[in-house]
N, C-alpha and C positions, 0 to 999 in steps of 0.2 A: 531832362533832355540829354541826348547823347552828343558827343563831340562832333559827329558828322551830320547832325541835324541842321537844316536851314532855318534861319531866323529872320524876322523883319523888324523886330523891336530889340533895342539894346540900351543898356545904361548901367548906372551904379545905384546902390542903396546902402544905407548904414543900418546894420543889424547887430545888436548887442555890442555897440561901441566900435565895430569894425566895418569897413566898406567891402562890398563884394560886387563883382560884375553880375548882371542879371540879363537873361535872354528870354525872348518869348516870340510868339507869332501874332499875338493880339495885345495891344496896349491896354485895353479895358480889363482883360483877364489878368494881366500882369499886375496892374495897379491894385486890383481887388485882392489878389494873393498877397502882395507886399503889405497892404494895409491890415489884413488879417494877422500877419506875422508881426505887426506893430513895428514895422521898419520906419526909420527916420531918414530925412534928407534923400527922398526918392527922386532920382533924375533919370527919366527914361525918354528915349527919342525913337521915332519911327524912321527906319532907313529908307523905305520905299520899295526896294526889291528884296527878295529872299536871298540871303547870302550865307556862307558858312560862318561859324562862330569866330574863326580866326580872322576872316575878312571883315566881320562886323567890328572886332576889336581894333583892327588897323584903322577902319573908318572912324571909330570913336576917338582913337588917339589923336587924330588930326582935327576933330570937331572943336570949334571955338568955345563952346560951353563946358568943355571937359579939359581945360588947360591948367586947372588948379593942381596942387601937389598930390592930394589924396587920389584924385581921379587918375592922374598920369601914373602914379605908383602902382595902383591896382591893375591898370591896363597893361603897362609894360611888364609887370610880374607875370601876368597871364600869357603874354606873347612870348616871353622868354621860356616859360615852361613848355609851351607848345612847340617851339623851335627845338628844344632839348629832346622832346619826345619824338620828333621827326628824325633825329640823328641817331642812328644805331651804331654801336661799337663794331669794329671790324675784327674778325678773328685772325689771330696770328697763324701763319703757315709755317709748318716745320720744314727745316732744310734737309733733314735726314729722312730718306725713304723708309717706310715701315713694311716689313714682310708680314703677310697674314696668310692664314690657311686658304682663304678665298682666292688668293693669287695663284695657288697651285704650286708654289715653291716650298721645298723643305728648308730647314734652317740652314744647312750647308750651302745650298744654292742661293738663298737669300743673302747670306753673309758675303758670298763671292760677288753677287750683283752689287751690293752696297760698296764693296771695295773697288770694283770696277768704276762705279759712278764717282766715288771719291777721287780716284786717280785721274779720271777724265776732267773733273772739276779743277783739280790742281794744275793739269796741263793747260787748261783754257785760261787760267788766271795769270 
C-alpha cells in the first residue's frame, strides 16, 4: 500500500521478533496474509471509516487496547517519521546579487550594480 492510500483496518503484528504497524481495507484478507507470514501476536481492529494511514495511526495511538509499550513505541515511531517527511528543509537565500548573462548585463555593469546595491544597503542600515 502507498502512504496516501485510505485504510479501514489497522493494527500491529509481531513478525520475526519485531512489531510492525499493519494496514488493510479488509480484516479477513489482512488476517489471512499475516497468518501465512507466520506472524505472532496479531492485533488488528476495524476503524469503521476509510482514513489515511497517518489518521489511522493517530486513532490507534489513543485506542485503549494499544496502550502497552510495544504498541505505543511502534505507533509513535511511525508518526514521527511521517511528521519529519512532511517538513522540508528551506533553502538559504544569498544576500549578494549574482549577475548572469541572462540578465543582459556585462561584467562591468554587473559589478557597478553590485556596488550600488551594497552602498544603498549600508546607507539604510
